[in-house]
C-alpha positions in Angstrom: -38.5 -67.9 -29.6 -37.7 -69.3 -26.2 -39.7 -72.3 -25.4 -40.6 -73.9 -22.0 -37.9 -76.5 -22.4 -35.2 -73.7 -22.9 -36.7 -71.8 -19.8 -36.3 -75.1 -17.8 -32.7 -75.6 -18.7 -31.8 -71.9 -18.2 -33.5 -71.8 -14.9 -31.6 -75.0 -13.7 -28.2 -73.4 -14.9 -28.4 -69.8 -13.7 -28.5 -70.6 -10.0 -25.6 -73.2 -9.8 -23.5 -71.0 -12.1 -23.8 -67.9 -10.0 -23.2 -69.8 -6.8 -20.1 -71.7 -8.1 -18.7 -68.6 -9.7 -18.6 -66.6 -6.6 -17.5 -69.7 -4.4 -14.6 -70.1 -6.9 -13.8 -66.4 -6.9 -13.8 -66.5 -3.1 -11.3 -69.5 -3.0 -9.0 -67.8 -5.5 -9.0 -64.6 -3.6 -8.2 -66.6 -0.4 -5.4 -68.2 -2.2 -3.9 -64.9 -3.1 -4.0 -63.7 0.5 -2.4 -67.0 1.8 0.4 -66.4 -0.7 1.1 -62.8 0.2 0.1 -63.0 3.9 3.8 -62.2 5.0 3.8 -59.0 2.8 0.4 -57.7 4.1 0.4 -58.5 7.9 1.6 -55.8 10.2 1.6 -53.0 7.6 -1.2 -50.9 9.3 -3.4 -51.2 6.2 -6.7 -49.2 6.5 -10.0 -50.7 5.5 -10.2 -48.8 2.2 -6.8 -50.2 1.1 -8.0 -53.7 2.0 -11.1 -53.2 0.0 -9.4 -51.8 -3.0 -6.8 -54.7 -2.9 -9.5 -57.3 -2.7 -11.4 -55.7 -5.6 -8.4 -55.7 -7.8 -7.6 -59.4 -6.9 -11.1 -60.4 -7.6 -11.0 -58.7 -11.0 -7.8 -60.5 -12.0 -9.2 -63.9 -10.9 -12.4 -63.6 -13.0 -10.8 -65.2 -16.1 -9.9 -68.3 -14.1 -13.1 -68.5 -12.1 -15.5 -68.4 -15.0 -14.3 -71.7 -16.8 -14.5 -73.6 -13.5 -18.0 -72.2 -12.8 -19.3 -73.1 -16.3 -17.8 -76.6 -15.9 -19.2 -77.3 -12.5 -22.6 -75.7 -13.1 -23.1 -77.5 -16.4 -22.3 -80.8 -14.7 -24.7 -80.1 -11.9 -27.5 -78.9 -14.3 -27.6 -81.9 -16.5 -26.8 -84.2 -13.5 -29.9 -82.8 -11.6 -32.1 -83.2 -14.8 -30.9 -86.8 -15.3 -31.4 -87.6 -11.6 -35.0 -86.4 -11.7 -35.6 -88.3 -15.0 -36.5 -85.0 -16.7 -33.8 -85.6 -19.4 -35.0 -89.1 -19.9 -38.6 -87.7 -20.6 -37.2 -85.1 -22.9 -35.2 -87.8 -24.9 -38.2 -90.2 -24.9 -40.2 -87.5 -26.6 -37.9 -87.4 -29.4 -35.8 -84.3 -28.6 -32.1 -85.0 -29.2 -29.4 -84.0 -26.6 -28.0 -81.2 -28.8 -31.4 -79.5 -28.9 -31.6 -80.0 -25.2 -28.2 -78.3 -24.9 -28.8 -75.5 -27.4 -29.8 -72.8 -24.9 -26.8 -73.4 -22.7 -24.5 -73.5 -25.8 -25.7 -70.0 -26.6 -25.2 -69.0 -23.0 -21.7 -70.5 -23.0 -20.8 -68.5 -26.2 -22.1 -65.3 -24.5 -20.0 -66.1 -21.4 -17.0 -66.5 -23.7 -17.6 -63.1 -25.3 -18.1 -61.5 -21.9 -14.9 -63.2 -20.7 -13.0 -61.8 -23.6 -14.3 -58.3 -23.2 -13.6 -58.4 -19.5 -10.0 -59.7 -20.1 -9.4 -57.1 -22.9 -10.7 -53.9 -21.2 -11.0 -54.6 -17.5 -8.1 -57.0 -16.6 -5.3 -54.7 -18.0 -6.5 -51.8 -15.7 -7.0 -54.1 -12.8 -3.5 -55.6 -13.2 -2.1 -52.1 -13.4 -3.9 -51.0 -10.2 -3.2 -54.2 -8.4 0.5 -54.4 -9.1 1.0 -50.7 -8.2 -0.9 -51.0 -4.9 0.8 -54.4 -4.0 4.2 -52.7 -4.7 3.4 -49.9 -2.3 2.2 -52.2 0.4 5.3 -54.5 -0.1 7.9 -51.7 0.3 6.1 -49.9 3.2 7.4 -50.5 6.7 5.7 -52.5 9.4 3.2 -50.8 11.6 4.7 -48.9 14.6 5.2 -51.3 17.5 7.9 -50.9 20.1 8.1 -54.0 22.4 9.9 -54.3 25.8 13.4 -55.3 25.9 13.8 -55.4 22.0 15.9 -53.0 19.9 13.6 -51.3 17.4 15.4 -50.0 14.3 12.4 -49.3 12.0 12.7 -45.5 12.4 15.3 -44.1 10.0 18.5 -43.0 11.8 17.4 -44.3 15.3 17.5 -47.4 17.4 15.2 -47.4 20.4 15.1 -49.8 23.5 12.5 -49.7 26.2 13.0 -51.7 29.3 9.4 -51.8 30.4 6.0 -50.5 29.3 3.0 -50.0 31.6 -0.5 -51.4 30.9 -1.7 -48.1 29.4 1.0 -48.6 26.6 2.2 -45.1 26.9 4.2 -44.9 30.2 7.8 -46.2 29.6 10.8 -47.0 31.8 14.6 -47.5 31.3 14.6 -45.9 27.8 17.8 -45.8 25.6 17.9 -44.1 22.2 20.8 -44.4 19.9 21.0 -41.7 17.3 23.0 -42.9 14.4 25.9 -40.7 13.4 28.2 -41.8 10.6 31.0 -39.2 11.4 31.8 -40.0 15.1 30.2 -42.3 17.8 26.5 -42.6 17.9 24.6 -40.2 20.1 23.0 -41.8 23.1 20.0 -40.6 25.2 19.2 -42.6 28.4 16.3 -41.8 30.8 14.7 -43.4 33.7 11.0 -43.0 32.6 8.7 -41.1 30.3 5.7 -41.2 28.1 5.4 -42.2 24.5 2.5 -41.1 22.2 1.8 -40.3 18.6 0.8 -36.7 17.4 -2.8 -36.0 16.5 -1.9 -35.9 12.8 -0.1 -39.3 13.2 3.1 -37.9 11.5 5.4 -37.8 14.6 6.3 -40.0 17.6 6.8 -38.0 20.7 8.8 -39.1 23.7 8.6 -36.9 26.9 11.6 -38.2 28.9 12.4 -37.6 32.5 15.6 -37.8 34.7 18.1 -38.8 32.1 21.4 -38.0 30.2 22.4 -37.2 26.8 25.8 -38.2 25.5 27.5 -36.7 22.5 30.9 -36.5 20.9 31.8 -33.4 18.9 34.8 -32.7 16.6 36.3 -33.6 13.2 35.4 -36.8 11.7 38.9 -38.3 11.6 40.7 -35.8 14.0 42.0 -36.6 17.4 41.0 -33.5 19.1 37.3 -34.3 19.9 35.2 -33.3 22.8 32.7 -35.5 24.7 29.7 -34.0 26.2 27.3 -35.3 28.9 24.1 -33.4 29.4 21.7 -34.2 32.2 18.0 -33.3 32.2 15.0 -33.6 34.2 12.6 -33.3 31.2 13.5 -33.9 27.6 11.2 -34.0 24.5 12.3 -36.1 21.5 10.4 -36.2 18.3 10.7 -38.8 15.6 9.4 -38.4 11.9 7.1 -41.2 11.0 6.7 -40.1 7.3 8.5 -43.3 6.2 5.7 -45.3 7.6 3.1 -43.8 5.3 1.8 -45.8 2.5 3.1 -43.8 -0.5 1.3 -44.0 -3.9 3.4 -45.0 -6.7 2.3 -43.6 -10.1 0.5 -46.1 -12.4 2.9 -45.1 -15.3 5.5 -47.4 -13.7 3.8 -50.4 -15.0 1.9 -49.2 -17.9 4.1 -50.6 -20.5 4.1 -54.1 -19.0 2.6 -56.7 -21.3 -0.1 -57.7 -18.7 -1.3 -54.1 -18.7 -2.1 -53.9 -22.4 -5.2 -54.9 -24.4 -5.3 -56.8 -27.6 -4.9 -53.7 -29.8 -1.9 -52.4 -27.9 -0.4 -56.0 -27.6 -0.7 -56.2 -31.6 1.1 -52.9 -32.0 3.8 -53.9 -29.4 4.4 -57.4 -31.0 4.7 -55.9 -34.6 7.2 -53.2 -33.3 9.3 -55.8 -31.4 9.4 -58.3 -34.2 10.7 -55.7 -36.7 13.1 -54.0 -34.4 14.6 -57.2 -33.0 15.6 -58.7 -36.3 16.7 -55.3 -37.8 18.6 -54.2 -34.8 20.4 -57.5 -34.4 21.7 -57.7 -38.0 22.7 -54.0 -38.0 24.6 -54.2 -34.7 26.4 -57.4 -35.7 27.5 -55.8 -39.0 28.6 -52.6 -37.4 30.6 -54.4 -34.7 32.5 -56.4 -37.2 33.0 -53.4 -39.7 34.4 -51.2 -37.0 36.9 -53.7 -35.8 38.0 -55.3 -38.9 38.8 -53.3 -42.1 38.3 -56.2 -44.4 34.6 -56.5 -43.5 33.8 -53.4 -45.5 35.0 -55.1 -48.7 33.4 -58.4 -47.9 32.7 -60.5 -51.1 29.9 -63.0 -51.0 31.0 -64.7 -54.1 33.2 -67.2 -52.3 30.0 -69.0 -51.1 29.4 -70.5 -54.5 33.0 -71.7 -54.8 33.4 -75.5 -54.0 35.7 -76.2 -51.1 39.3 -76.8 -51.9 41.7 -78.6 -49.5 45.0 -76.9 -49.6 48.2 -78.6 -48.6 49.6 -77.2 -45.3 51.9 -74.2 -45.6 55.3 -74.3 -44.1 55.7 -70.4 -44.0 52.8 -69.0 -41.8 52.0 -65.4 -41.2 53.3 -65.6 -37.6 56.7 -66.8 -38.9 56.9 -64.0 -41.4 56.9 -61.4 -38.6 60.2 -60.1 -37.1 61.0 -61.5 -33.7 60.7 -58.1 -32.1 57.2 -57.5 -33.2 55.8 -61.0 -33.3 54.6 -61.2 -29.6 53.2 -57.6 -29.8 51.2 -58.3 -33.0 49.8 -61.6 -31.7 48.8 -60.0 -28.4 47.0 -57.1 -30.2 45.2 -59.7 -32.5 44.1 -61.8 -29.6 42.9 -58.7 -27.7 40.9 -57.4 -30.6 39.3 -60.8 -31.3 38.4 -61.1 -27.5 36.9 -57.7 -27.5 34.9 -58.3 -30.6 33.7 -61.7 -29.2 32.5 -60.0 -26.0 30.7 -57.4 -27.9 29.0 -59.9 -30.2 28.0 -62.0 -27.1 26.5 -58.9 -25.4 24.5 -58.1 -28.6 23.2 -61.7 -28.7 22.2 -61.6 -25.1 20.4 -58.3 -25.6 18.6 -59.9 -28.5 17.6 -62.9 -26.6 16.1 -60.7 -23.9 14.1 -58.8 -26.6 13.0 -62.1 -28.2 11.9 -63.2 -24.6 10.0 -59.9 -24.3 8.4 -60.6 -27.7 7.4 -64.1 -26.6 5.8 -62.7 -23.4 3.7 -60.4 -25.5 2.5 -63.0 -27.8 1.7 -65.3 -24.8 -0.5 -62.5 -23.3 -2.2 -61.9 -26.6 -3.1 -65.7 -27.0 -4.1 -65.8 -23.3 -7.0 -63.4 -23.7 -8.5 -65.5 -26.4 -7.6 -68.9 -24.9 -9.1 -68.4 -21.4 -12.3 -67.0 -23.0 -12.6 -70.0 -25.3 -12.0 -72.3 -22.3 -15.5 -71.5 -21.0 -16.9 -73.0 -24.2 -14.6 -76.0 -24.2 -15.3 -76.9 -20.6 -19.0 -76.6 -21.2 -18.6 -79.3 -24.0 -17.1 -81.4 -21.3 -19.5 -80.6 -18.5 -22.8 -80.9 -20.2 -22.4 -84.4 -21.6 -20.7 -85.6 -18.4 -23.8 -84.4 -16.3 -25.9 -86.2 -18.8 -23.9 -89.4 -18.5 -23.4 -89.5 -14.6 -27.1 -88.4 -13.9 -26.1 -87.3 -10.4 -26.9 -83.9 -9.0 -25.7 -82.0 -5.9 -22.1 -81.3 -4.9 -20.9 -85.0 -4.7 -19.8 -86.8 -7.8 -20.3 -83.6 -10.0 -17.9 -81.7 -7.9 -15.3 -84.4 -7.9 -15.4 -84.9 -11.7 -15.5 -81.1 -12.2 -12.3 -80.6 -10.0 -10.5 -83.5 -11.8 -11.2 -82.0 -15.2 -10.4 -78.5 -14.1 -7.0 -79.7 -12.6 -6.3 -81.3 -16.0 -7.2 -78.0 -17.8 -5.2 -75.8 -15.4 -2.1 -78.2 -15.5 -2.2 -78.2 -19.4 -2.5 -74.5 -19.4 0.5 -74.0 -16.9 2.6 -76.6 -18.8 1.7 -74.9 -22.2 2.6 -71.4 -20.8 5.8 -72.7 -19.4 6.8 -74.4 -22.6 6.0 -71.2 -24.5 8.0 -69.0 -22.2 11.0 -71.3 -22.5 10.6 -71.4 -26.3 10.0 -75.2 -26.4 6.6 -74.5 -28.0 5.3 -71.5 -29.9 3.1 -69.0 -28.2 0.2 -70.4 -30.1 0.7 -74.0 -29.4 1.6 -73.3 -25.7 -1.4 -71.2 -24.9 -4.0 -73.3 -26.8 -2.5 -76.6 -25.6 -5.3 -77.3 -23.2 -8.0 -76.4 -25.7 -6.5 -78.7 -28.4 -6.4 -81.6 -26.0 -9.7 -81.1 -24.4 -11.9 -80.3 -27.5 -11.6 -84.0 -28.7 -12.5 -85.2 -25.3 -15.5 -82.9 -25.2 -16.7 -84.3 -28.7 -16.2 -87.8 -27.5 -18.3 -87.2 -24.4 -21.0 -85.5 -26.3 -21.2 -88.5 -28.7 -21.3 -90.9 -25.8 -24.1 -88.9 -24.2 -26.2 -88.7 -27.4 -26.1 -92.6 -27.4 -26.8 -93.1 -23.8 -23.4 -94.4 -23.0 -22.7 -96.4 -19.7 -19.3 -94.7 -19.4 -19.7 -94.0 -15.6 -22.1 -96.7 -14.7 -20.2 -99.1 -12.3 -22.9 -101.7 -12.7 -22.3 -101.8 -16.5 -18.6 -102.4 -15.7 -19.5 -105.1 -13.2 -21.7 -106.9 -15.7 -19.1 -106.6 -18.4 -16.4 -108.1 -16.2 -18.7 -111.0 -15.3 -19.5 -111.8 -18.8 -15.7 -111.7 -19.5 -15.1 -114.1 -16.7 -17.8 -116.6 -18.0 -16.3 -116.4 -21.6 -12.8 -117.1 -20.2 -14.2 -120.0 -18.1 -15.9 -121.5 -21.1 -12.7 -121.2 -23.2 -10.7 -123.2 -20.5 -13.3 -126.0 -20.2 -12.3 -128.0 -23.3 -8.7 -127.9 -22.2 -9.6 -129.4 -18.8 -11.7 -132.2 -20.4 -8.8 -133.5 -22.5 -6.5 -133.9 -19.6 -6.0 -137.5 -18.4 -7.7 -138.4 -15.1 
């Protein structure tokens, strides 16, 4: 049964949580556009494409926005209640802090579950759509824009130079068009004036030129008997195909097998398959490579492993000396060549195995990420709620500063852990749960301090403690000063 105290806490939490969540999401989306601004500007993107891209970016930023929103809103909630002495009244009535936090503990667990469901079912699809759309935008050519006095080479097979454009942006003067020809010299069209416009279906660029010449060389590619033509015209129409400027849609299947596009069930299946195949294929390929190149490998005997090492005296007659002089160099060169080829093959197998092990690590990292980022909402709540109860400050001043500091600590630990896991310094479990392992004891410590009305963030308490310390140090020095001769 929900009591009035629970309603009071929930009502104080929901408003700041919704506001901070959307503000954080907005900042993360802006960060993305700031990072990829060079790939987006000048591509002639329509409104629908921009809306789709923003939606996909927002969806992928949700797992990172939720923990920060929980941390900041929990600090603000308990800080506001402490600043208005409502938490003091609750504690004075005999209600402990954990009972006071219970409704938000349940809400934090629900947010964790929601974050996991979002990361497991929505994020893979959003990542798939986002990467596909971003790839299409990145490889698409810039929007059509021919400037005065600049060679424009974005249309396949042509280079265009316009001497002057009128204010209507359609009438052009001193036009030179180079049509690329890989057999003989480039074909050239030069005209005094003309008009430039795009067809109604926006698929073609049309030049209506006046008073010009067309230069062309005909003949064999490498022959000497070529003919040079010069054709004068009063009116000439040149059409350019703009299909390469169109934003082509890449099929989603291009990225569907990437580890970021898989849910927990698919990742588990992929991890199991990679783990089994990597170790099995490595051992099989190494044995086959040795057996195919060296006959003695087929009859290898492992019994020698149990025989103690025996130091034999150096032999004067080696195998090399037993060979005839005419065959010695040939045999040694063949042996060195075979050993070198085998070593290169074994090194290649080892590199392929390392790549597969890296792929396996990335799959395991993504599997743990879905749980770790969801659990981060609860961990940061354990830090934010007692912090707000201790500092007893509401608004966006001190709570915002402390929330940003702890979120930076969480984010840096998360980044370092992921980096260590990717470079195989730590296991995937230890790397992705590093921030949680470090922050949970801090949350428990802050909760303990909040339950006992700690003065952890009270500067007056530190001032009084420092003053008492100075008095104690002064008293300890007084007897020494009295014993000194006058």
